[in-house]
PyMOL commands that place a pseudoatom at each C-alpha (Angstrom):
pseudoatom trace, name=CA, resn=MET, resi=1, chain=A, elem=C, hetatm=0, pos=[38.837, -17.348, -219.244]
pseudoatom trace, name=CA, resn=SER, resi=2, chain=A, elem=C, hetatm=0, pos=[40.233, -20.851, -219.464]
pseudoatom trace, name=CA, resn=GLY, resi=3, chain=A, elem=C, hetatm=0, pos=[43.352, -20.181, -217.423]
pseudoatom trace, name=CA, resn=ASP, resi=4, chain=A, elem=C, hetatm=0, pos=[46.621, -21.959, -217.167]
pseudoatom trace, name=CA, resn=THR, resi=5, chain=A, elem=C, hetatm=0, pos=[45.608, -25.345, -215.791]
pseudoatom trace, name=CA, resn=ARG, resi=6, chain=A, elem=C, hetatm=0, pos=[49.220, -26.147, -214.956]
pseudoatom trace, name=CA, resn=LEU, resi=7, chain=A, elem=C, hetatm=0, pos=[49.796, -23.114, -212.710]
pseudoatom trace, name=CA, resn=VAL, resi=8, chain=A, elem=C, hetatm=0, pos=[49.515, -22.825, -208.914]
pseudoatom trace, name=CA, resn=LEU, resi=9, chain=A, elem=C, hetatm=0, pos=[49.874, -19.372, -207.378]
pseudoatom trace, name=CA, resn=ILE, resi=10, chain=A, elem=C, hetatm=0, pos=[51.659, -19.337, -203.999]
pseudoatom trace, name=CA, resn=VAL, resi=11, chain=A, elem=C, hetatm=0, pos=[50.804, -16.356, -201.777]
pseudoatom trace, name=CA, resn=ASN, resi=12, chain=A, elem=C, hetatm=0, pos=[53.129, -16.207, -198.764]
pseudoatom trace, name=CA, resn=HIS, resi=13, chain=A, elem=C, hetatm=0, pos=[55.497, -13.769, -197.046]
pseudoatom trace, name=CA, resn=ASN, resi=14, chain=A, elem=C, hetatm=0, pos=[58.202, -16.137, -195.756]
pseudoatom trace, name=CA, resn=PRO, resi=15, chain=A, elem=C, hetatm=0, pos=[60.973, -16.906, -198.291]
pseudoatom trace, name=CA, resn=GLU, resi=16, chain=A, elem=C, hetatm=0, pos=[61.840, -20.265, -196.687]
pseudoatom trace, name=CA, resn=ILE, resi=17, chain=A, elem=C, hetatm=0, pos=[58.203, -21.400, -196.742]
pseudoatom trace, name=CA, resn=VAL, resi=18, chain=A, elem=C, hetatm=0, pos=[57.862, -20.183, -200.326]
pseudoatom trace, name=CA, resn=LEU, resi=19, chain=A, elem=C, hetatm=0, pos=[60.800, -22.402, -201.335]
pseudoatom trace, name=CA, resn=LEU, resi=20, chain=A, elem=C, hetatm=0, pos=[59.212, -25.420, -199.615]
pseudoatom trace, name=CA, resn=LEU, resi=21, chain=A, elem=C, hetatm=0, pos=[55.773, -24.812, -201.134]
pseudoatom trace, name=CA, resn=ASP, resi=22, chain=A, elem=C, hetatm=0, pos=[57.335, -24.192, -204.538]
pseudoatom trace, name=CA, resn=GLN, resi=23, chain=A, elem=C, hetatm=0, pos=[59.119, -27.561, -204.352]
pseudoatom trace, name=CA, resn=VAL, resi=24, chain=A, elem=C, hetatm=0, pos=[55.902, -29.389, -203.411]
pseudoatom trace, name=CA, resn=VAL, resi=25, chain=A, elem=C, hetatm=0, pos=[53.987, -27.745, -206.265]
pseudoatom trace, name=CA, resn=ASN, resi=26, chain=A, elem=C, hetatm=0, pos=[56.771, -28.477, -208.755]
pseudoatom trace, name=CA, resn=ASP, resi=27, chain=A, elem=C, hetatm=0, pos=[57.090, -32.093, -207.556]
pseudoatom trace, name=CA, resn=LEU, resi=28, chain=A, elem=C, hetatm=0, pos=[53.401, -32.540, -208.417]
pseudoatom trace, name=CA, resn=GLY, resi=29, chain=A, elem=C, hetatm=0, pos=[54.207, -31.440, -211.963]
pseudoatom trace, name=CA, resn=PHE, resi=30, chain=A, elem=C, hetatm=0, pos=[52.761, -27.942, -211.822]
pseudoatom trace, name=CA, resn=GLU, resi=31, chain=A, elem=C, hetatm=0, pos=[54.314, -24.587, -212.546]
pseudoatom trace, name=CA, resn=SER, resi=32, chain=A, elem=C, hetatm=0, pos=[54.281, -22.102, -209.703]
pseudoatom trace, name=CA, resn=ALA, resi=33, chain=A, elem=C, hetatm=0, pos=[54.254, -18.355, -209.303]
pseudoatom trace, name=CA, resn=VAL, resi=34, chain=A, elem=C, hetatm=0, pos=[54.720, -16.387, -206.087]
pseudoatom trace, name=CA, resn=LEU, resi=35, chain=A, elem=C, hetatm=0, pos=[53.132, -13.249, -204.684]
pseudoatom trace, name=CA, resn=ALA, resi=36, chain=A, elem=C, hetatm=0, pos=[54.183, -11.897, -201.279]
pseudoatom trace, name=CA, resn=ASN, resi=37, chain=A, elem=C, hetatm=0, pos=[51.586, -11.088, -198.628]
pseudoatom trace, name=CA, resn=ASP, resi=38, chain=A, elem=C, hetatm=0, pos=[53.736, -8.897, -196.393]
pseudoatom trace, name=CA, resn=SER, resi=39, chain=A, elem=C, hetatm=0, pos=[52.669, -6.293, -193.830]
pseudoatom trace, name=CA, resn=ASP, resi=40, chain=A, elem=C, hetatm=0, pos=[50.795, -4.262, -196.466]
pseudoatom trace, name=CA, resn=TRP, resi=41, chain=A, elem=C, hetatm=0, pos=[49.043, -7.235, -198.015]
pseudoatom trace, name=CA, resn=GLN, resi=42, chain=A, elem=C, hetatm=0, pos=[45.482, -6.054, -197.347]
pseudoatom trace, name=CA, resn=THR, resi=43, chain=A, elem=C, hetatm=0, pos=[46.013, -2.788, -199.186]
pseudoatom trace, name=CA, resn=ASP, resi=44, chain=A, elem=C, hetatm=0, pos=[48.745, -3.640, -201.672]
pseudoatom trace, name=CA, resn=GLY, resi=45, chain=A, elem=C, hetatm=0, pos=[48.626, -7.423, -201.954]
pseudoatom trace, name=CA, resn=TYR, resi=46, chain=A, elem=C, hetatm=0, pos=[45.002, -8.031, -202.877]
pseudoatom trace, name=CA, resn=PRO, resi=47, chain=A, elem=C, hetatm=0, pos=[44.996, -5.730, -205.910]
pseudoatom trace, name=CA, resn=ALA, resi=48, chain=A, elem=C, hetatm=0, pos=[48.155, -7.516, -207.084]
pseudoatom trace, name=CA, resn=LEU, resi=49, chain=A, elem=C, hetatm=0, pos=[46.512, -10.897, -206.407]
pseudoatom trace, name=CA, resn=LEU, resi=50, chain=A, elem=C, hetatm=0, pos=[43.389, -9.938, -208.315]
pseudoatom trace, name=CA, resn=ALA, resi=51, chain=A, elem=C, hetatm=0, pos=[45.405, -8.547, -211.231]
pseudoatom trace, name=CA, resn=TYR, resi=52, chain=A, elem=C, hetatm=0, pos=[47.543, -11.672, -211.402]
pseudoatom trace, name=CA, resn=VAL, resi=53, chain=A, elem=C, hetatm=0, pos=[44.558, -14.031, -211.324]
pseudoatom trace, name=CA, resn=ASN, resi=54, chain=A, elem=C, hetatm=0, pos=[42.792, -12.003, -214.004]
pseudoatom trace, name=CA, resn=GLU, resi=55, chain=A, elem=C, hetatm=0, pos=[45.916, -12.079, -216.194]
pseudoatom trace, name=CA, resn=ARG, resi=56, chain=A, elem=C, hetatm=0, pos=[47.137, -15.677, -215.727]
pseudoatom trace, name=CA, resn=ALA, resi=57, chain=A, elem=C, hetatm=0, pos=[44.105, -17.471, -214.214]
pseudoatom trace, name=CA, resn=PRO, resi=58, chain=A, elem=C, hetatm=0, pos=[46.001, -20.083, -212.170]
pseudoatom trace, name=CA, resn=GLN, resi=59, chain=A, elem=C, hetatm=0, pos=[44.130, -23.282, -211.497]
pseudoatom trace, name=CA, resn=ALA, resi=60, chain=A, elem=C, hetatm=0, pos=[44.748, -23.082, -207.771]
pseudoatom trace, name=CA, resn=VAL, resi=61, chain=A, elem=C, hetatm=0, pos=[45.883, -20.544, -205.184]
pseudoatom trace, name=CA, resn=LEU, resi=62, chain=A, elem=C, hetatm=0, pos=[47.920, -21.707, -202.198]
pseudoatom trace, name=CA, resn=PHE, resi=63, chain=A, elem=C, hetatm=0, pos=[47.341, -18.872, -199.709]
pseudoatom trace, name=CA, resn=ASP, resi=64, chain=A, elem=C, hetatm=0, pos=[48.996, -18.368, -196.323]
pseudoatom trace, name=CA, resn=LEU, resi=65, chain=A, elem=C, hetatm=0, pos=[46.500, -16.501, -194.118]
pseudoatom trace, name=CA, resn=PRO, resi=66, chain=A, elem=C, hetatm=0, pos=[48.546, -13.990, -192.089]
pseudoatom trace, name=CA, resn=PRO, resi=67, chain=A, elem=C, hetatm=0, pos=[47.692, -12.283, -188.808]
pseudoatom trace, name=CA, resn=PRO, resi=68, chain=A, elem=C, hetatm=0, pos=[45.545, -10.584, -187.741]
pseudoatom trace, name=CA, resn=TYR, resi=69, chain=A, elem=C, hetatm=0, pos=[43.679, -13.752, -188.673]
pseudoatom trace, name=CA, resn=GLU, resi=70, chain=A, elem=C, hetatm=0, pos=[40.049, -12.655, -188.309]
pseudoatom trace, name=CA, resn=GLU, resi=71, chain=A, elem=C, hetatm=0, pos=[40.648, -9.488, -190.318]
pseudoatom trace, name=CA, resn=ALA, resi=72, chain=A, elem=C, hetatm=0, pos=[42.610, -11.425, -192.934]
pseudoatom trace, name=CA, resn=ALA, resi=73, chain=A, elem=C, hetatm=0, pos=[39.867, -14.029, -193.220]
pseudoatom trace, name=CA, resn=ALA, resi=74, chain=A, elem=C, hetatm=0, pos=[37.180, -11.366, -193.652]
pseudoatom trace, name=CA, resn=THR, resi=75, chain=A, elem=C, hetatm=0, pos=[39.197, -9.567, -196.326]
pseudoatom trace, name=CA, resn=LEU, resi=76, chain=A, elem=C, hetatm=0, pos=[39.966, -12.791, -198.179]
pseudoatom trace, name=CA, resn=LEU, resi=77, chain=A, elem=C, hetatm=0, pos=[36.319, -13.899, -198.123]
pseudoatom trace, name=CA, resn=ARG, resi=78, chain=A, elem=C, hetatm=0, pos=[35.150, -10.499, -199.371]
pseudoatom trace, name=CA, resn=LEU, resi=79, chain=A, elem=C, hetatm=0, pos=[37.663, -10.580, -202.207]
pseudoatom trace, name=CA, resn=ILE, resi=80, chain=A, elem=C, hetatm=0, pos=[36.829, -14.155, -203.214]
pseudoatom trace, name=CA, resn=GLY, resi=81, chain=A, elem=C, hetatm=0, pos=[33.129, -13.286, -203.237]
pseudoatom trace, name=CA, resn=GLU, resi=82, chain=A, elem=C, hetatm=0, pos=[33.430, -10.343, -205.592]
pseudoatom trace, name=CA, resn=SER, resi=83, chain=A, elem=C, hetatm=0, pos=[35.909, -11.430, -208.224]
pseudoatom trace, name=CA, resn=GLU, resi=84, chain=A, elem=C, hetatm=0, pos=[37.207, -14.118, -210.546]
pseudoatom trace, name=CA, resn=LEU, resi=85, chain=A, elem=C, hetatm=0, pos=[39.030, -15.453, -207.503]
pseudoatom trace, name=CA, resn=ALA, resi=86, chain=A, elem=C, hetatm=0, pos=[35.844, -17.372, -206.708]
pseudoatom trace, name=CA, resn=GLU, resi=87, chain=A, elem=C, hetatm=0, pos=[36.507, -19.524, -209.781]
pseudoatom trace, name=CA, resn=ARG, resi=88, chain=A, elem=C, hetatm=0, pos=[39.899, -20.657, -208.478]
pseudoatom trace, name=CA, resn=GLN, resi=89, chain=A, elem=C, hetatm=0, pos=[40.492, -23.599, -206.188]
pseudoatom trace, name=CA, resn=TRP, resi=90, chain=A, elem=C, hetatm=0, pos=[41.904, -22.413, -202.865]
pseudoatom trace, name=CA, resn=VAL, resi=91, chain=A, elem=C, hetatm=0, pos=[44.150, -24.088, -200.332]
pseudoatom trace, name=CA, resn=VAL, resi=92, chain=A, elem=C, hetatm=0, pos=[44.458, -21.814, -197.298]
pseudoatom trace, name=CA, resn=LEU, resi=93, chain=A, elem=C, hetatm=0, pos=[47.178, -22.343, -194.670]
pseudoatom trace, name=CA, resn=SER, resi=94, chain=A, elem=C, hetatm=0, pos=[47.239, -20.714, -191.240]
pseudoatom trace, name=CA, resn=THR, resi=95, chain=A, elem=C, hetatm=0, pos=[47.959, -20.968, -187.539]
pseudoatom trace, name=CA, resn=GLY, resi=96, chain=A, elem=C, hetatm=0, pos=[44.774, -18.934, -186.879]
pseudoatom trace, name=CA, resn=GLY, resi=97, chain=A, elem=C, hetatm=0, pos=[42.451, -21.863, -186.176]
pseudoatom trace, name=CA, resn=ALA, resi=98, chain=A, elem=C, hetatm=0, pos=[39.103, -20.077, -185.742]
pseudoatom trace, name=CA, resn=ALA, resi=99, chain=A, elem=C, hetatm=0, pos=[39.710, -17.799, -188.743]
pseudoatom trace, name=CA, resn=LEU, resi=100, chain=A, elem=C, hetatm=0, pos=[40.732, -20.813, -190.813]
pseudoatom trace, name=CA, resn=ASP, resi=101, chain=A, elem=C, hetatm=0, pos=[37.455, -22.523, -189.887]
pseudoatom trace, name=CA, resn=VAL, resi=102, chain=A, elem=C, hetatm=0, pos=[35.513, -19.450, -191.021]
pseudoatom trace, name=CA, resn=VAL, resi=103, chain=A, elem=C, hetatm=0, pos=[37.319, -19.422, -194.381]
pseudoatom trace, name=CA, resn=ALA, resi=104, chain=A, elem=C, hetatm=0, pos=[36.574, -23.124, -194.920]
pseudoatom trace, name=CA, resn=ARG, resi=105, chain=A, elem=C, hetatm=0, pos=[32.929, -22.836, -193.919]
pseudoatom trace, name=CA, resn=GLU, resi=106, chain=A, elem=C, hetatm=0, pos=[32.145, -19.684, -195.896]
pseudoatom trace, name=CA, resn=SER, resi=107, chain=A, elem=C, hetatm=0, pos=[34.221, -20.198, -199.040]
pseudoatom trace, name=CA, resn=GLY, resi=108, chain=A, elem=C, hetatm=0, pos=[34.490, -23.958, -199.422]
pseudoatom trace, name=CA, resn=ALA, resi=109, chain=A, elem=C, hetatm=0, pos=[38.270, -23.585, -199.609]
pseudoatom trace, name=CA, resn=ALA, resi=110, chain=A, elem=C, hetatm=0, pos=[40.491, -26.444, -198.604]
pseudoatom trace, name=CA, resn=THR, resi=111, chain=A, elem=C, hetatm=0, pos=[42.287, -25.556, -195.378]
pseudoatom trace, name=CA, resn=LEU, resi=112, chain=A, elem=C, hetatm=0, pos=[45.315, -26.801, -193.516]
pseudoatom trace, name=CA, resn=ALA, resi=113, chain=A, elem=C, hetatm=0, pos=[46.401, -25.756, -190.020]
pseudoatom trace, name=CA, resn=LYS, resi=114, chain=A, elem=C, hetatm=0, pos=[50.086, -25.106, -189.364]
pseudoatom trace, name=CA, resn=PRO, resi=115, chain=A, elem=C, hetatm=0, pos=[52.217, -26.949, -188.597]
pseudoatom trace, name=CA, resn=PHE, resi=116, chain=A, elem=C, hetatm=0, pos=[51.129, -29.501, -191.173]
pseudoatom trace, name=CA, resn=ASP, resi=117, chain=A, elem=C, hetatm=0, pos=[52.398, -32.692, -192.723]
pseudoatom trace, name=CA, resn=LEU, resi=118, chain=A, elem=C, hetatm=0, pos=[53.648, -32.306, -196.301]
pseudoatom trace, name=CA, resn=ASP, resi=119, chain=A, elem=C, hetatm=0, pos=[51.665, -35.395, -197.289]
pseudoatom trace, name=CA, resn=ASP, resi=120, chain=A, elem=C, hetatm=0, pos=[48.448, -33.613, -196.227]
pseudoatom trace, name=CA, resn=LEU, resi=121, chain=A, elem=C, hetatm=0, pos=[49.430, -30.563, -198.276]
pseudoatom trace, name=CA, resn=THR, resi=122, chain=A, elem=C, hetatm=0, pos=[50.156, -32.794, -201.254]
pseudoatom trace, name=CA, resn=VAL, resi=123, chain=A, elem=C, hetatm=0, pos=[46.694, -34.396, -201.004]
pseudoatom trace, name=CA, resn=LEU, resi=124, chain=A, elem=C, hetatm=0, pos=[44.997, -30.993, -200.873]
pseudoatom trace, name=CA, resn=LEU, resi=125, chain=A, elem=C, hetatm=0, pos=[46.992, -29.666, -203.806]
pseudoatom trace, name=CA, resn=GLU, resi=126, chain=A, elem=C, hetatm=0, pos=[46.234, -32.763, -205.861]
pseudoatom trace, name=CA, resn=ARG, resi=127, chain=A, elem=C, hetatm=0, pos=[42.528, -32.304, -205.153]
pseudoatom trace, name=CA, resn=ALA, resi=128, chain=A, elem=C, hetatm=0, pos=[42.635, -28.561, -205.849]
pseudoatom trace, name=CA, resn=THR, resi=129, chain=A, elem=C, hetatm=0, pos=[44.416, -29.038, -209.175]
pseudoatom trace, name=CA, resn=SER, resi=130, chain=A, elem=C, hetatm=0, pos=[42.317, -31.962, -210.313]
pseudoatom trace, name=CA, resn=LEU, resi=131, chain=A, elem=C, hetatm=0, pos=[40.383, -31.404, -213.512]
pseudoatom trace, name=CA, resn=ASP, resi=132, chain=A, elem=C, hetatm=0, pos=[37.463, -33.174, -211.807]
pseudoatom trace, name=CA, resn=PRO, resi=133, chain=A, elem=C, hetatm=0, pos=[35.401, -30.396, -210.165]
pseudoatom trace, name=CA, resn=VAL, resi=134, chain=A, elem=C, hetatm=0, pos=[34.200, -32.761, -207.414]
pseudoatom trace, name=CA, resn=ALA, resi=135, chain=A, elem=C, hetatm=0, pos=[37.740, -33.808, -206.516]
pseudoatom trace, name=CA, resn=GLY, resi=136, chain=A, elem=C, hetatm=0, pos=[38.861, -30.193, -206.631]
pseudoatom trace, name=CA, resn=GLY, resi=137, chain=A, elem=C, hetatm=0, pos=[36.238, -28.991, -204.159]
pseudoatom trace, name=CA, resn=GLY, resi=138, chain=A, elem=C, hetatm=0, pos=[37.020, -27.636, -200.714]
pseudoatom trace, name=CA, resn=THR, resi=139, chain=A, elem=C, hetatm=0, pos=[37.842, -29.892, -197.807]
pseudoatom trace, name=CA, resn=ASP, resi=140, chain=A, elem=C, hetatm=0, pos=[39.772, -29.662, -194.598]
pseudoatom trace, name=CA, resn=ALA, resi=141, chain=A, elem=C, hetatm=0, pos=[42.909, -31.311, -193.287]
pseudoatom trace, name=CA, resn=ALA, resi=142, chain=A, elem=C, hetatm=0, pos=[40.950, -33.811, -191.216]
pseudoatom trace, name=CA, resn=HIS, resi=143, chain=A, elem=C, hetatm=0, pos=[39.187, -35.099, -194.323]
pseudoatom trace, name=CA, resn=ALA, resi=144, chain=A, elem=C, hetatm=0, pos=[42.357, -34.971, -196.393]
pseudoatom trace, name=CA, resn=ALA, resi=145, chain=A, elem=C, hetatm=0, pos=[44.318, -36.989, -193.865]
pseudoatom trace, name=CA, resn=GLY, resi=146, chain=A, elem=C, hetatm=0, pos=[41.565, -39.565, -193.433]
for i in range(1, 146): cmd.bond("trace and resi %d" % i, "trace and resi %d" % (i + 1))
show_as sticks, trace
zoom trace
């Protein structure tokens, strides 16, 4: 599946954050789509995420890792490992530092700890949406900011 190389999927539960992330994605020249990861995200959200990715194949997924962080990280890693989600570029945001480290180490996803600078997010999104597979590979905020 070739996918829509101009589409970034935003997965977040906070409407104000969604608006901000949507603006950043649009300012970079990409279309965006939004899926909520509310309190039922592990049971209801992941099937919706998988279905959406299979249908539209966004180039990148901007995912806000919600609490409980360790459980969320384990679920996200399991899902990435067993689906077409592994073919997407991931930028994972979270305040759950240790869980965020696990996601970066085990999936190669780009990660960014909250609170973050919008310039760092922009760098990660530009890398994740690059058509160059090396530039689109996972990194962390320390590398992105450096």
